[in-house]
N, C-alpha and C positions, 0 to 999 in steps of 0.2 A: 406717544406724546409728540406732537409737532413742535418743533423749535425753530426760532429764527436764526439760531447760532449754528454755524457749520461744525460738523464732526472733524476728526483728524483727517488731513489730506491724504495721508499714506498709511499703509499698514506698518511701515518701518517706524514712523513717528510713534504710533500707538505702542508698538513692541518695545521701543527704547524707553518709553515712559513707564511701561509695565516693569521693565527690568530695573529701572531706578527705584520704583516702588518696592520691589522685592528686596533690593539692596538696603532699603531703609527698614526692612522688616515688616512692610505693610502688604498683606495679601489683599489684593483689591480687585475682586471679581464683581462686576456690576451687571445688572440685568438690563441696563439702558443702552448697551452697545458700546462701540468704541467711543473714546472721549470721556471726559469727566462729567458726572451728573450735576454737581453744583460747585460753583465758585464760592468763595467765602470772604466776606467783609463784615466784621463784627459790628453790630449796631451799638455797642458800647465802647468802640474805639480800639479795643485790644482783647486778648484772651490770656489765659494763664501761662502761655508759653512766651509771649512777646511783649508783655506790658512794660517791662523795664526799659524798653527802647522808645517809649512814647512820652509826650508831655504829661500824660496822666500820672505816671510814676513820679515824675519831677515834682508835681504839685502835691501829690499824696504824702511825700516824705516831709514836706515843710509846712503843710497847713492841715492841722487836725480837723478843721471844719469840713474838709473834703471827704472825711471818713463817714461811712454809713453808720447810723445808729439803728441797730436791730437786735434780735435775740441771741446773736452769736452762733447760730447754727450754720447750716450749709448756705453759702452765699448765692447759690443759683447761677454760677458762672459769671457773676458781675463783681469782681473779675477773678480773684483768686483767694481762697481761704486755706486753712491748714490741711484740709482734706482733699484739695483739688488733685485728682489723679493726673499724673504726667507733669505736674508742676515741680517746683523746686523743693517743696516740703517744709514743714516747720512754720513757725509764726514770724520768723524774721522777715520774710518776704510776702507777708499778707498784704493784699491790696483790695480792700472792699470799699467801693466808692459810693458816694452820694450822687445820684443823678438829679437831685433837686437843688444842689448848691451851685449858684451861677458860675463861679470860677472853674469848678470842676466840669460843668457843662461845656464851657469854652475849651477846656483841655480835651474833652472828649471829641468835640467838633474838629479840632485840629488833628487829632489822632485818626478819626474816621477819614478825613480828606487825605491824609498821608497814606493810609492803608489802601484806600480806593485807587489812589494814583499808582501805587505799587502793583496793585492787581491789574490795572488797565495796561500797564507797561510790561506785564509779565510775559514770558515766552509762550505760554499756553492759553492766553486770553480767549482765543476763539474756540477752544475745546469745550468750554463749559456751556451747559444748557440752561442754567438758572443761577440766581444769586441768593445764597443763604446769608441771612443776617444773624446767624448763630441760632441755637435752640437750647431747650432745657433752661431757659432763663427764668428766674423768679425774682420778685422784688417787693420788699417792704422797707420802709424807712420812717424814722421818728425823730429826725433832726428839726432844727428851728425853721429852715425853709419849707420843710414838709408841713409844719403847722400852719404857716402862712398860706400855702397852697390849699390845704384842707379847709381853712376858714373861707377863702375865696370861693372854693367849690361849693360850699354850703350856702354862701350868699347867692350864687347863681341858681342853686337848686330850690331854695325856699323863698327868696326875695326879701322877707322880713324875719327878724328874730322871733317875732310873735308866732309866726307859722312854724318855725323850728321848734319853739317851746311846746306848741300844741301837739306835735308828733312825739318829741322826746320826753314830754312830761317834766320839763325843767323850767327854771325861772332865770335864764340867762338874760343879761341886760344888753348884750351886743355880741355880734359874731366874733369879735376879738377875744371874748371871754371863753370861747370854745377851746378845750384842750384836746390833745391827741389821746387816743386810747392808750392803755399800758402797752409797753413793748411786747409783753406776753398778751397778745391780742385777745386770747380766750378769757383773760381775767376781766375784761370789760363787762360790767354788770348791767349796763343799760342796753337792752336788745335793739332799740332803735338806733342808737349811736353805733353799736356793733355792725348793724346792717349797712348803714350809710358809709361807714369807713370801708366796708367791703366794696361797695359800689365805687367809692372814691379811689381805692387802690387799683381797681380794674381800669378805671378811666385814666388814672395818672400814667400807668405803664403803657397803655394803648396810645395815649397822646405822645408819650416820649418816643415810642417806636415809630410813629408817623413822622415826628421831627427828625429822627435818625435816618429814616428812608429818604426824606427830602434832602438831607445833607449828602447822602451817598449819591443821589441823583445828579448833584452838581458835577461829579466826576464820571458817573456811570449812568447816563440817561437811557431810559428805554428797557432796562433789564427786568425780566419777570422775577419777582422776589418771593422769598418764603421764610417763614420763622414760625415758632410755636413750641409745643411740647410741654404744656402744663398738666393740670389734673382736671380734665373736663367732667369727671364723674366722681369727685371726692370732696371731702370737707376742706381740702386745700385749694379749691378753685379760686376764691377771692384772695387768699393768702399768697398764692403763687403769682396772681395778677396776669395770667395769660388768658385772654378772652378771645377764643378762636372766632366767634361770630363777628365781633366788632373789629378785630384785626382785618377781616375781609370787608365788612361794611364801610369802614373808614379808609379803605385803600392802602393799608399797610402791606398786605400780602396779595399777590396774584395767584399763588399756588398754596393750597393748604399743606401743612406739615403734619403728618400723623405718625407718631412713634409707637408702633404696635408692640405690645408686650407688657411692660411694667405699668403703663397707664391705661390699659384697655382690656384687661383680663385675657389677653392672648386671642381675642377675636377681632372681627372687623367692625366692632361697634364705633370706634372713633371715625372710621371712614364713612359709615352710615350717618353719623351725626353731621359730619362736615358736608357730605353730599346733600343732606336735607337742608342744611343752612344755605347752600348755593350750588345747585346741580351743575352750573356752568363752569365751576372752578376745578382745575386739575388737582389731584392729591398725590403727594409723594411721601415716601417713608425713607428717611435717610439712615435709620438705624433699626431695621426690623430685627427684633430679638425675641419673638414669640416662637412657638413650635414650628419646626421646619415643615411639618406635614400640613400646616394651615396656611403657609405662605401663598400658594396659588389662589386660595380663596379670596385674598385681598383684592385681586384684580376683578373678580366677579362683583365686588362691592365698590368699585370705583377707583382703585389705585391706578395711577398712570405709570409710576416707576417705583421700584423698591431697591434699596441698598441694604445688604445683609450685614448686620453687626456681628462681629466674631464668627466669620464664616467657618473657620476651621473648627472651633469649639461647638458652635450651635448648628452648623450645617453639615459639613462633610463628615465629621466625627460623631454626629449625633446617633441615636438609636436607629437601627436600619430602616424601619418604616419611615421615619422623618427624613433621613438622608436620601432615601430613594424618592420620596414624594417631592423633595426639594429639587433634585436634579431633573426628574422627569417633568415636574410641573413647570420648571423654568423653560424647558424646551417646548412643552405643549402650549403654554400661555402665549409664547411668541409665535408659534406656528398657527395657532387658532385665534390670533388677536382680532381679526375681522369679526369673529362671532362673540368672543368674550366681551368686547366693548358694548355689545347690544344690551346686556342685562342691566347695567346701572342706569340705562336710559328710562327704564320703567319707573313711573311715579308710584310710590307706595300708597296704597289705599287705607292703611292703618298707620298711626303715628303715636309715639310715646310723648307725653308732655314733658319737655325739657324746661323745667321751671326755674327761673333765675332766683326767685325768692328762696326756694328750698335748697338751692345750691349754696347761697351765701349765708343765710341765717343759721344760727347755731342750734343744733338739735340737742335734746337733753341726754342722749346716749349715742355712742359710736361703737363700732365693732369692726371686725374684718382685718384684712391685710394692712399692716402699718397703721391701723387705727384711723384710716382716712374714709372708710365707708360710713354712711349714715343710714337710718331707716329708709330714707328716700332712695339713695343710690342702690341699696341692697334690693329693694323692690323693683327698681328700674332694671337692674341686671337680670333679675328673675323673669320679668316680662319680656325683655329683649331676647334672652336665650330661648324662652319658650316660643316666642313669635317667629323666630327665624326658621323654625322647622315646620312651618305650616304652608309651604308651597307658594308663598307670596312675600314680597319684600317687607321689611319692618323699617319704618322711617321714624323721624322725630319732628316735633314742631316746637319751636322755641317760644318763650314768652313774647319776644319782639314780633315774631311772625303771627302769633295769636292776636295781639293787639292791632297789627296792621291789617288783619283780615285772613281768615282761614280759607285755604284754597278750595275751590268748588268740587274737585274730584276726590277729596278725602271723605272716607265713610266712617271711620272709627278713630276716636281719640282715647288713648289709655292713660289714666291718671294714676301713677304708681306710688301711692303714699305721699302725695304732694301736700305735706302738712302746712307749709307756708305758701301763700299765693296772693298776688296782688289782686285788688278788687276788680279792676278792669279785665285782667286775665281770666278770672272766674266767670265774670259776666259773658265774655266772648265764648268761652267753652260751653257754657249752658245755652247761649244763643245758637251755637252750632247744633246742639240737640234739638232746639226748637225748630230749626230749619230742616230737620229730617235726619240728622246724623245720630250716631250712637256713641255714648260716652260710657266707658267701663271704668269704674272708680274702685281702687283698692285701698284698704285701710293703711294709715289714717290720713285722709285727704281733706283739704279745704276746711281747715279748723281755724287758722290764724292768718293774718296778713303778713306782709314782708317784715313788719316791725314786731312780730309776735304778739299782736293784739288779737284777743279772741273775737272772731267774727262768726255771724250766724249764716254762713254761706249755705249750709245744708238745710236751713229752715225752709227755703223756697222749694226744696225737693220733698219736704215732709218727713225728713229723716232726723231722728234725735238719738244721740249716743247716750245711753243710760249707764253703761259700765264698760270698762276695758280690763282685760286680763293681758298682761304684757310679759315678755321674757325678761330674764335677769338683766340683760344689757341695757334695758330701758328703765331700770329701777329708779332712776332720777325722776321719772315722770310721776312716781308714786309719792314723792316727798315735796313739801312746800318749797318754793324757791326763795330767793333772798328778798327780804322785806326792805323797803326803802323808806325811812322816816321822812315825814314832811311832804309827802306827795301821794296822790291817789292814782297809782298805776292801773291802767287797764291791760298791761302786759300780762300774759299768762304766767302766773307765779307757781303753779303746781299742776296737778292732774286736771283734765278737762271734764272728768266724770269720776264716779267711784272707781278706784283702780286698785287691782291686786297684782302681785308679782309671783310668778312661778318660774321654774327652771325654763320651760318652754311649752306654752300651751299647745295642745293638739286636740283635734276633733275630726269626726267623720261627718261630712255634710251630705245629707241624703237628698237626691234630686227629686223634686216634687212636681215640676211642671209637666204637662202632657206634651206629647209629640216627641220629636227627636231629642235625645239627651246626650250631653257630653260624656257622661259616665253614670253608673248607678250611684256612686258616691265620689265626692271631692275630698282630698286629704288636706285638712287644715293644719297649719303649723306656723305659730308666730302670734302676732297681735290678734286677740279675739274680742269682738265688741258685742255687747247686748244692745240692740237698737229697737226703737219704736218707729213705726211707719204710719203716717197719716195720708189720707187721700187714696186715690186709685192706685193700685199697684198689684203686681203678681209676685208671689213667693216662688222663686225658682228652686231654692234649696234651703233646707232647714237643719238646725242643730238637733242633737239627740232628744232634747226636750220639746221639739216641735216649733221653737221660736225661729224667726226668720234669719237666715244666714246670707242668702243672696236674693236680692229683689230687683225687679224691673219696674221702673217708674216712667209712665208716659210723660213726655215733656214736649209740648207742641206737636210737631209732626214726627219727632224722633223719640228717643228714650234714653234714660240714664240707668245703667245696671250697677247697683251698689253691692259690693262684696264686703261683708262685715268681718271676715277673718282672712288673714294671710293664708295662702295656699302653698303647698309644695310645688316645685317647678313643673312636674308632670301634670298636676291638676290645673295649673295655670294654662298649660298648653291645651288641655281638654276644654277648659272654659273658653279660651280664645278661639279655638276651632269652631265651637258652637256659635259664639258671637259673630264670627266672620260669616258663617252661613246665614245667620239671622239678619245681618246687615247687608247681605248681598255683595260681599267682597268677591270680586272676580278672581277665580283660581282656574286658569285654563287647563291645568293638569294637576292631578294628585299622584304623588309617588307613594306607593304603599308596599307592604310585604306581600308575597304571593297569596297569603291568607287574608289580606285586606286590612291589616293594622298599620297604624303610623309607625315608622321606623325611627327609633331614637338615634339621634346623631346624624341623620341623613338630611341634607339641605338640598332643595330643588327649587328652580324658578323656570318659568316658561314665558316667553315674550313673542309678540308677532314679529315676523321677519320676511320681507318680501311677500310672496304669495303663500307662505306657510308659517311655521313657528320654529323657535329654538328652545331647547330645554337643556339645563345642566343638572346633573346629579353629582353631589359631593359627599363622600363618606368622611365624616370628621372623627371617626373612631379608629381604634387599633384592631377591630374585628372585621371580618368580611361580612358584607351584607348583600342581600339580593332584593332587587326592587322591580315591581311591575308598574306599568304606567296606566293611568286612568284619565285620559283626556276628555274634556267636555265637548270636543269637536270630532268630527269623523276624520280619521287618519288613514291614508292609503298605504303608506310605508314610512319607515324611519331610516334615516341615513346617520350612521354612527360616525361623526366627523373625527373623533379621536382615533378610532381604529380603521377608518376608511372602509367601512363595510355596511351593507344594507341589512335591515332587520324587519321582521314582521311586526305589525302593531301589537301582537300578543306576546312579543318576546319579553324575557326578563333580563335584567342587567346585574351582573355580579361585580361588586366593587371591593377591592382589597383595602387594607388600611390606608386612609388618607388619599384614596384614589378618586379621580373625578372623570366624567365623560361629558362631552357636548354632543347633542343630538339635534338633527334637523327633521322636523315632522312635516311630511308632504301630504297634501290633501288630494 
């Protein structure tokens, strides 16, 4: 990562600082080299350690209106609650502030300026490479200033109360009559109001962070800034209010913040998402706390710098394969940096639809770790994990990007159970197919709009859902919803078709189409639909009774492949592999076992470089694997850059647990 800020002038300075860190009990080994990775000025004026020395605490003690009104859970580091680790503990010194109350906003402004001046005058000012505005921030607030701000936001969004009423199915007389949702946001019964408040909460906090950055700029002009750390793939996306895309679009951050581990399944998915949002922005991880064996992988997916959280516990003292991979990977990534940085430059030819509506709107069932997963995010995870092992990058395309215009070099869009979707978003995705692209649609997708109103998006494809069999965690879909007297809701109140619930539906889908096949059978597990298909189509796979399970529908110059049953991850990979070949996704090289099979857990990419090509092989498992290379071009010899040795094109490569190698292919 290139920085405009100088590193430490002498080794002695760096050594003395390290000594002081050790004296404070902070083991501080950074991958970014000498000097500090990030300086710190909190965007909320203080943090849990120092708030009592700021105007914030003075106001908080004497003015109850400065207190945030929320559900009483974790405050999201704004500023200190009873659970704040490293704080003073207990409720006596709680300080959970309202960022919507004008007097508190002024106290925050004064505190930010005070802290920014302290930072600027600090002895190590020139050691830092970027400015962190804090991270892991989350914000919801239901006080009176929030209500006024909410009402004004709706005025700008709808223009007239009549337009609002037509969407919400209400009979409000004025915007001033709009109330806030319940403090327990999920208790809101009106799905349109639920969705709009999600959009409002995301806008509100993004707007606040932009204000805070501008205040910091008064004292610290020109610093590259970073913040983030929400739930980009969970039901808490809008609740947490951290909108990675719009933080970048609106100029809040210059550098994406990706906290790999608790928020991203321990893979590079957050970095792939951010890189898809803006390939020109650097990505830093200030608290990497996923598996040590996967740490080097992050750099192949766009990481610029990584700071290891709990180095002693998660790094050096971890299981031997992870500890070894961390130590060796740290050295190899820096030694081979010239080559590693080439891989994220490749533009993915396949992308998963990152649908804003399906992130914000409430699903009838949730499951998974901490209850934050939804049917959409579970299917998204499965498609992402399967797609990353097919020798080509897996990207994302956001709702904003779809509406702005899908890039010309994209060949496949994967729609992973996008139940809720904006009408313009759906139209643009289908236009992509009309123009010659391929859309792969997994169940249950394109059923309702962002307000949970039933829409006939699938009608234009000639697909009708006759029946659904769903797993237990979606049992709510099989029960009627809450009826609302006095209005005629077109919100979905219950199941979209005849629905039955089983523990977990399973099926073997037999491949029927002629020609190359992904597998003899695909393993179905999860939502199972019975569908009717009108118009020209090809049945690719069928259920045991012969009814269609996977169909290809011509759509203009392209096609839509509709999958009527969720698949196990291995079968998702089989199907994606077949779709990529059908859609002419370029894969310059395939890495396979010596007997020609795909290797589970082996990731590879190949990119053009100079007058040849670069390939990396990364074993993401704890077992040793052996790979042979199947390039589509003629290769004269292979230079193993990791081990500084030459290899014949027919050579095989043995990779131990979490081991990777970088190869140069010469023609």
